[in-house]
N, C-alpha and C positions, 0 to 999 in steps of 0.2 A: 432478329434479336435472339441471342443465345438463351436457351432454356436451362436455367441454373439448378433446377430440381432440388429445392429445399426439402429435406426429409428430417424427421425427428422420431425417435422411439424412446420410450421411458422404461427404466428398470423399476425395481421395487421401492426405491427411496428417492428423495430429492437430489441426492448426490450420485445418481446412477442414470445416465442418459447417453444418447448418441445422436449427434447433429451433423448433417452434411449440407453444404451449399457450394455449388460449382463442383470442382474436383476435390475439395478439401473437407476435412472432418474435424470435429471437436467432440471429445467424449470423456467420460469418467466412469470408472467401475463397470466397464463393459467386458464381456468375455473375449479372451485372446483370439479365439477362432474368428470372431466377427471382425475385429480390428485387422488381423492378418489377412483375411480374405479381401477386405476392401482395399488394403494397401498393395497386395501382391497380385491379385487376379484382375486382368484387364476387363474381363466380363463384368466385374463388380466395381469399376470406377463409378463413383456416386452418380455421375451424369447418365449412366447406362441402366440404372436400377428402376424397375417399374414399381416395386413396392418392397417394403421391409417390415417384418413383424417380429416383435420380441415377446417371448413368454414372460408372464409376470414374475417368474423366478429370477429374471435378469441374466440367465445363462443360455437358454435355448432360443434359437432364432431361425428364421427362414426368409430368403429374399429371392426375387426373380429378375433376370435381365429383361429389359423391355424389348430388345431386338430379337434374340434367339430363344427367349423364354426359358433359358436354363434356370433350374432351381438350385440354389446354394443353401446349405443348412448346417447347423451344429450337430455333431454326432450324438448329442444327448437327447435328441428328439424322441418322443415316445414311439414305441413300436407300432401302435395302431395307425400312426400317421405316415409311416414309411411307404406303404403301398401307393399313397397319393403323391408322394415326392418322387418315387421312382417310376410309377406307372406299371401297367401290366406287361405281359410278354410281347404285346403288340405296340407298346409305347402309348397306349390309350389310358383312360381313367387317371389322368394326371391333374394335379391341382393347378387351377388358374389363379386362385387366391386362397389364403389360409389365415385364420385369426383365432386367438384364444380368449376365453372369458376372463374376467378380471381376477378370479380366484385360481386360474390356471387349470381347472379340472375339466373344463369343456372346450370344444372347438367347433368351428364352422369351416367347411371346405367347399369351394365352388370348383367344379370339374371343367376341363376344357372340351371344346368341340360339341357343345350341346348335350353333354352327358349328365347334366343336372347338378345337384349339390347334396352334401351329406353333413350331418352334425351330430355331436354328442354333447349335449348341454343340459343345465338344470331345467326342471319341469316348466318354469315360468316362460322360458323362451319358446318352446313349441306351441304353447297356448297363444302367445302373441303372433307367431308366424301363421298359425291357423287362421287367426282373425284377418291378418293382412292378405292371405291367399284368397279369402272370400271377397275382399275388397278390390284386389288387383288381379285381374285375370291372367296377366303375363308375369306374375311373380316368379315362377320357376325359371322362365327364360330370361327375365330381365335382371334378376339379382346378381350382383357382382361380388359383394362381400359384406360382412357385418363388422363394424368397429365396436369393440366392447370397451366400455369405460368403467369407472369406479362405481361400485354399489348397484349394478344392474342397469345403469344408463348405457344405451347402445344406439347405433345408427345403421340402418339398412341402406346400402348404396346400390342403386340400380343403373342400368344402361342410360336411363333418362330419369333424373331426379333422385330423391332420397327421402327417408322417413326417420325422424329422430324420436326416441323414446327416453324420457327422463325419469330417474328415480332419486329419492332422497332430496338433498338440498338443491340439486339441479332442477327440480320441479318448479322452483320459484321463478316466476317470470322475470325477476330482476337479476337472477344468477347470470354471470358472464357468458357461460356456455349456452344457456337457454336464449339469451338476448341475441346472440349471433345467429342461431337457427331461426329466430323470428325475423331477423334482417334478411336472410337469404331463403326463407321458407316459401316465398311466393313462386309460382310456376316459372320455369325458364332457367333454372340454375341446376347444375350437376355438381357432385362432390367427388373430388379425386381420390383414388385408392391410396395415394401417399399421405392422406390425412391420418391423424392418430389421436387417440384419447389415452390419457394416463390411467393405469389400472388402480392407482392408489390415491389420486387427488383429482376431483372433477373440475378443478380450476386450472389444470394443466392440459394443454391440447395444441394441435396444429390442424387447421382446417383450410382446405384449398377448394374454392368454389369457382366453377367456370360457367360463364353465360352460354347457354345453348346456341349453336350456330355462329359463334364468334370465338376469337382467341382471348377474350377478356377474362383475366384471372384475378380473383380477389382472395387474399390470404389473411387469415386471422390466427394469431397464436398467443399463448400465454405459457411461459416456461419457468422452471426454477431459475433463480437469480444467476447461478453460475452458467447454466445452459444458455440463458438469454445473453449474457455477456460474451460467451463463446460465439454465438451466432452473429452478434454485432461485429466481432472481429473478422469472421469469415466473410461477411458482406463487405466490409471495408477493403479486404484483400481483393475480392472479386471486382472491385471498381478500379483497381490500379491498371493503367494502360497495358502493361506487359501481360498481366493476368487475363484481361479482357481479350487481348489478341490470341493468347494461347487457347482460351476456352472456345473462341470462334473457330480456330483451326481444328481443334479436337472434335467439335460438333460436326463440322463439314466433312472431316476425314471419316468419322464414324458413319455418317449418312451415306457417303460415297461407297464405303466398304459394304454396307448392308444392301445398297442398290446393286452392286456387282454380284453379291451372293444371291440375291433374289433373281437376277437375270440368269445366272448360271443354273439355279434350281429349275427355272421355267424351261430353259433350253434342254436340260436333262429330262424333264418330264415329257417334252414334245418328242425328243429322240426315242424315249421308251414307247410312246404311243405309236411312233412310226414303225418300230421294230415289232411290237407285240400287239398293237391295236389298242383301242380304248378299254378301260376297265371300270 
C-alpha cells in the first residue's frame, strides 16, 4: 500500500495553511519559497518529506527529506538557527528536527547522531522538561521533537511514546484535542513527527498515531473549513486509478533509487577500508 504522507502546517490565521496528500498540495497564503520548493525540487515532492515546520509568522519554514535528510528552508530563518541547518565544518551538529513555540520567539532543535538537543524557549518549558527528565531516564536520548500549540499546549514526541501537556481551554477533558490524547494515551502508541498543532487555534491539528510493532496508523485531524475542503479534494484525486498507479510507481522508483544509493555508499566504504584500513 502506498504511503500517501498527509501533512499539514498552519499559518497565523484560518486562511493560511499548507496541506499535502500524495504528490499534490492545497495551500493558501503561504510563502512563495515554500510553494516553489515543493513544486520544483524533486527532493521535496510531498511523498519524500519527513517533516515540515512553519514559523507562526507564516513566512519562515524548514523541511527535511526523509531519505537523504537534506534540510530545505526559507532564507528568512533567524540567524541563531542557521548553524543547526548547515551543520559545523565536519557536517555534524545538524538538526534532526526543529520546531517553534506558538509565539515564534522560542525554538527546540534535536541534533543528529546522538548529539543531544538544544532550545531557547520561555521559562515555563525548561521547568516542565526538568520534571520530565527526572521521570524519564532516557529523555535526552529518546526525545525526537516537541510540537508547540496555541497558548502553551505542547507535545513531547519520543522514539517510543509521547507526553502531552495542555494549557487553557485544551485542559478540559471534553476538549477535542484532549479527548484524542485520552484515546491514544495508553501504552503502545507512537506519534509521528508529521503531526502538527496550530499556533493560533487549539481546535486545529493533525495527529498521526502508529501502534508500536505494527503498520497500523490512525489519523485524527481538525482543520479550517477551506483547508478541510482542500484535503477532501486531494483525497478524492488520490483514489483515481491513474493517480494510484502513478503514486505506486513513484514510491517504487524512489525506494529503488535509495537502495542503489545505499549499496553504492556501502561499497565505497568497504573500498576505503580496503585501501586505508578501518577508522
